[in-house]
C-alpha positions as CSV (number, residue, x, y, z in Angstrom):
1,M,-48.3,-9.1,-37.2
2,S,-51.1,-7.0,-35.8
3,I,-49.8,-3.4,-35.8
4,Q,-52.3,-0.8,-34.5
5,L,-49.8,2.1,-33.9
6,I,-47.1,3.5,-36.3
7,G,-44.8,6.0,-34.7
8,M,-42.8,8.1,-37.3
9,D,-39.8,10.3,-36.9
10,M,-39.6,13.1,-39.5
11,D,-36.1,14.4,-40.5
12,G,-34.0,11.7,-42.2
13,T,-37.0,9.3,-41.8
14,F,-40.3,10.3,-43.2
15,L,-39.1,13.3,-45.1
16,R,-36.7,13.5,-47.9
17,D,-33.6,15.6,-47.6
18,D,-35.5,18.5,-49.3
19,K,-38.2,18.2,-46.6
20,T,-40.9,16.8,-49.0
21,F,-42.8,13.5,-49.2
22,D,-45.1,11.7,-51.6
23,E,-48.3,13.3,-50.4
24,P,-50.8,11.5,-52.7
25,R,-49.3,8.2,-51.9
26,F,-49.3,8.9,-48.2
27,Q,-52.9,10.3,-48.3
28,K,-54.0,6.9,-49.5
29,Q,-52.2,5.1,-46.8
30,L,-53.6,7.4,-44.1
31,D,-57.2,6.9,-45.4
32,E,-56.6,3.1,-45.1
33,M,-55.0,3.5,-41.6
34,N,-57.9,5.6,-40.4
35,A,-60.4,3.1,-41.8
36,R,-58.7,0.2,-40.0
37,H,-58.1,2.2,-36.8
38,I,-54.4,2.1,-37.1
39,H,-53.0,5.1,-35.3
40,F,-50.4,7.2,-37.2
41,V,-48.2,9.1,-34.8
42,V,-45.7,11.8,-35.9
43,S,-42.9,11.6,-33.4
44,S,-40.3,14.3,-33.7
45,G,-38.2,16.9,-31.8
46,N,-39.9,19.6,-33.8
47,Q,-42.4,22.2,-32.7
48,F,-46.1,21.1,-33.0
49,L,-46.9,24.0,-35.2
50,H,-44.1,23.1,-37.6
51,L,-45.3,19.5,-37.8
52,K,-48.9,20.6,-38.4
53,E,-47.6,22.7,-41.3
54,I,-45.9,19.7,-42.9
55,F,-49.2,17.9,-43.1
56,K,-51.4,20.9,-43.9
57,D,-52.6,19.4,-47.2
58,I,-53.2,15.9,-45.7
59,H,-56.7,15.1,-44.4
60,G,-57.3,12.5,-41.7
61,K,-56.4,11.7,-38.2
62,I,-52.7,12.2,-37.3
63,S,-51.5,12.2,-33.7
64,Y,-48.4,14.0,-32.5
65,I,-45.5,13.6,-30.2
66,A,-43.8,16.9,-30.6
67,E,-40.8,18.6,-28.8
68,N,-39.3,15.1,-28.4
69,G,-42.2,14.1,-26.0
70,A,-42.9,17.3,-24.2
71,F,-46.1,17.7,-26.2
72,V,-48.5,14.8,-27.0
73,M,-51.8,15.2,-28.8
74,T,-54.2,12.7,-30.3
75,G,-55.7,13.0,-33.8
76,R,-58.8,14.2,-32.1
77,D,-57.0,17.3,-30.6
78,E,-56.8,15.8,-27.1
79,K,-53.7,17.1,-25.3
80,L,-52.4,14.2,-23.2
81,E,-49.0,15.6,-22.2
82,Q,-47.4,19.2,-21.8
83,S,-44.2,19.1,-19.9
84,F,-42.8,22.5,-19.2
85,I,-39.3,23.2,-17.7
86,K,-39.6,24.8,-14.3
87,P,-38.7,28.5,-14.4
88,N,-36.0,28.3,-11.8
89,V,-34.4,25.4,-13.7
90,L,-34.7,27.2,-17.0
91,K,-33.1,30.3,-15.6
92,R,-30.1,28.4,-14.2
93,F,-29.7,26.6,-17.6
94,V,-29.9,29.7,-19.7
95,H,-27.3,31.3,-17.4
96,E,-24.9,28.4,-18.2
97,L,-25.6,28.9,-21.9
98,E,-24.6,32.5,-21.7
99,T,-21.6,32.1,-19.4
100,N,-20.1,28.7,-19.6
101,S,-17.5,28.3,-22.3
102,I,-18.6,24.7,-22.9
103,F,-21.6,26.0,-24.8
104,A,-19.6,28.7,-26.8
105,G,-20.1,28.6,-30.6
106,G,-23.5,27.0,-30.6
107,N,-26.9,28.3,-31.4
108,H,-29.7,28.3,-28.8
109,I,-33.5,28.3,-29.1
110,L,-36.2,28.1,-26.5
111,S,-39.4,26.3,-27.8
112,G,-42.4,27.3,-25.8
113,E,-46.2,27.0,-25.7
114,H,-46.8,30.3,-27.5
115,G,-43.7,30.5,-29.7
116,A,-40.0,30.1,-30.0
117,Y,-37.2,32.3,-29.0
118,I,-33.8,32.9,-30.4
119,P,-31.1,35.5,-29.3
120,D,-30.6,38.5,-31.5
121,N,-26.8,37.7,-31.5
122,E,-27.3,34.6,-33.6
123,S,-26.1,34.7,-37.3
124,A,-28.5,35.7,-40.0
125,E,-28.1,32.2,-41.5
126,D,-29.0,30.5,-38.2
127,I,-32.0,32.8,-37.7
128,K,-33.2,32.0,-41.3
129,N,-32.7,28.2,-40.7
130,A,-34.7,28.5,-37.4
131,K,-37.6,30.2,-39.2
132,Y,-38.2,27.0,-41.1
133,Y,-38.5,24.9,-38.0
134,Y,-40.3,27.3,-35.8
135,Q,-43.5,28.9,-37.1
136,D,-43.6,31.6,-34.3
137,L,-40.0,32.6,-34.0
138,H,-39.2,35.7,-31.8
139,I,-35.8,37.3,-31.9
140,V,-35.0,38.5,-28.3
141,H,-32.2,40.4,-26.7
142,N,-32.0,38.1,-23.6
143,L,-33.3,34.5,-23.2
144,E,-33.6,34.9,-19.4
145,N,-36.4,37.5,-20.0
146,V,-38.6,35.1,-22.1
147,D,-42.1,34.9,-20.5
148,D,-43.5,31.7,-21.7
149,N,-44.0,28.0,-20.9
150,I,-40.9,26.3,-22.3
151,Y,-41.0,22.7,-23.5
152,K,-37.4,22.4,-24.6
153,I,-34.1,24.0,-25.3
154,S,-32.6,23.3,-28.7
155,L,-28.8,23.6,-29.0
156,G,-26.7,23.2,-32.1
157,W,-23.1,23.2,-33.2
158,D,-21.3,22.8,-36.5
159,S,-19.3,19.8,-35.0
160,D,-21.2,16.6,-34.8
161,D,-19.4,15.5,-31.5
162,V,-21.6,17.1,-28.7
163,S,-20.6,14.4,-26.1
164,T,-18.9,16.9,-23.8
165,Q,-22.0,19.1,-23.7
166,M,-24.2,16.0,-23.2
167,R,-22.2,14.9,-20.2
168,F,-22.2,18.3,-18.6
169,I,-26.0,18.5,-18.9
170,D,-26.5,15.0,-17.6
171,Q,-24.1,15.7,-14.6
172,Q,-25.0,19.2,-13.6
173,F,-28.7,18.9,-14.1
174,K,-29.2,15.3,-13.1
175,G,-32.8,14.5,-12.1
176,L,-34.0,17.9,-13.6
177,L,-33.1,17.9,-17.3
178,R,-31.8,15.4,-19.9
179,G,-30.0,16.1,-23.2
180,T,-30.9,13.9,-26.1
181,S,-29.1,14.0,-29.5
182,S,-31.1,15.3,-32.3
183,G,-28.4,14.5,-34.9
184,R,-25.9,16.5,-36.8
185,G,-24.5,18.4,-33.8
186,G,-27.8,19.0,-32.1
187,I,-29.0,18.6,-28.6
188,D,-32.5,18.9,-27.3
189,V,-32.8,19.6,-23.6
190,L,-36.0,18.6,-21.8
191,N,-37.4,17.7,-18.4
192,D,-35.8,14.5,-17.1
193,G,-38.1,11.5,-18.0
194,I,-39.4,13.1,-21.2
195,S,-38.7,11.3,-24.5
196,K,-40.4,10.1,-27.6
197,A,-40.6,6.8,-25.9
198,N,-42.5,8.4,-22.9
199,G,-44.9,9.8,-25.6
200,M,-45.4,6.4,-27.1
201,E,-46.1,4.9,-23.7
202,I,-48.8,7.7,-23.1
203,F,-50.5,6.6,-26.4
204,R,-50.1,2.9,-25.5
205,K,-52.1,3.4,-22.3
206,H,-54.6,5.8,-23.9
207,W,-55.4,3.4,-26.7
208,N,-55.2,0.3,-24.5
209,L,-52.5,-1.3,-26.8
210,T,-49.5,-3.5,-26.0
211,R,-45.9,-3.3,-27.2
212,D,-46.8,-6.1,-29.6
213,N,-49.2,-3.8,-31.4
214,M,-46.6,-1.0,-32.0
215,A,-44.1,-0.2,-34.7
216,A,-41.9,2.8,-35.0
217,F,-39.4,4.2,-37.6
218,G,-36.3,6.3,-36.9
219,D,-32.7,7.2,-38.0
220,S,-30.9,8.9,-35.1
221,G,-30.0,8.8,-31.4
222,N,-33.1,10.5,-30.2
223,D,-35.2,7.7,-31.8
224,I,-33.5,4.7,-29.9
225,E,-35.7,4.8,-26.9
226,M,-38.8,4.9,-29.0
227,L,-37.7,2.1,-31.3
228,K,-37.0,-0.1,-28.2
229,A,-40.5,0.7,-26.8
230,C,-42.1,-1.1,-29.9
231,K,-41.9,-4.8,-30.9
232,Y,-41.4,-3.6,-34.4
233,G,-38.6,-1.0,-34.2
234,I,-37.7,-0.2,-37.7
235,A,-34.4,1.6,-38.6
236,M,-34.1,3.5,-41.8
237,K,-31.6,2.2,-44.4
238,N,-29.8,5.5,-43.9
239,A,-30.0,5.2,-40.1
240,A,-26.9,5.6,-37.8
241,P,-25.1,2.4,-36.9
242,E,-26.1,2.6,-33.2
243,V,-29.7,2.8,-34.3
244,K,-29.5,-0.3,-36.5
245,A,-27.7,-2.1,-33.7
246,I,-30.8,-2.1,-31.4
247,V,-33.6,-3.2,-33.8
248,N,-34.4,-6.3,-35.8
249,Y,-35.8,-4.5,-38.9
250,E,-34.9,-1.9,-41.5
251,T,-36.4,-0.2,-44.4
252,V,-35.4,-1.6,-47.9
253,H,-34.9,2.0,-49.1
254,D,-33.5,5.2,-47.5
255,N,-35.5,8.3,-46.7
256,E,-34.7,9.8,-50.2
257,H,-36.4,6.9,-51.9
258,D,-39.7,6.4,-49.9
259,G,-38.3,3.9,-47.4
260,T,-41.0,4.6,-44.8
261,L,-44.0,4.5,-47.4
262,D,-42.8,1.2,-48.8
263,T,-42.6,-0.4,-45.5
264,I,-46.1,1.0,-44.5
265,D,-47.4,-0.6,-47.6
266,R,-45.9,-4.0,-46.3
267,I,-47.6,-3.5,-43.0
268,L,-50.9,-2.7,-44.5
269,K,-50.7,-5.8,-46.8
270,G,-49.5,-8.0,-43.9
271,E,-46.3,-8.7,-45.6
272,P,-43.1,-9.6,-43.5
273,L,-40.8,-6.7,-42.7
274,H,-37.2,-6.7,-43.9
275,R,-34.9,-8.1,-41.2
276,I,-31.5,-6.8,-40.2
277,E,-28.8,-9.5,-40.2
278,H,-26.8,-8.8,-37.0
C-alpha cells in the first residue's frame, strides 16, 4: 500500500457532529504527511473560506477541493480549477427557483468568488445557519441581481427526499448543470462535469499519481464519485448504505469517535485497512 494522496470529506466524516476535531492529533499526522510528501486534500461542498477557517490553527500544507469541485487549490496556493456557472444559465435557474413550485419551501444560497448570497425572505434561523458555512454572507433582495462569479447554488429542504428536484435539474438543465446530493435534504447545483472526483483527477494529473496511490474518505452521496476514483475508497462507519455498497473499506469508528484519524494512523504505519464484508 503506497498512498500518496488522502482526500477527506468534512461534515459527517472528518468533523464530529459539533464541527470539531482533535487538532493536536491531526497536527502530528499532517506534519508526518508533509514530511513524507503525502498530500492531504480537503474535499467538500463547503466554501473555500469556510474550510480555511476550520483549519486556521493547523500549520502545514493542506490542499482544497471546495464547492464540490468548482474550486481546486494546492497547499502552495496554486489555483488549478475555478468553474463558474454561465450568467445566462444562472439567470434561467434562479428564475426557476423563484417561480417553480417544485422548489417551494426550500432555502437557496449562491456561493461565489467574492462571497455568498441568500435572499432576504429566508427565515432568521436559516440565515443564522448559513452564516456558519459562509464566511462572506450577503443578504440580498433578489438573487437575479447578484453581481459575482458563481461556483454553485446550494438548495436545502427539511425533507430528506430531494429526488424530484434532482430529476428536474438533470432533465431541464442537461449538459449545463448537475445536481449532487449534499445529504440531509440538500442539493448542490454545479456546472455539468464538476464534482469532487473531477477535483481528485486534477490533483492526480498535477502530482503525477495513479489511482493506486490515492485514498479518500466519505459518508454521503456527493462522495461516491470521489471514492470510486481512488483504489482506497473508505466509507465512514456512519456512512449511508449506498456509500458502503461501492467501496471495499470502512473506518472502524464513526465520525464522533475519530474514525478518520484512526485510519490515517493505519495508513501512516502501513497497517491494513478495515475491509467491508459485502
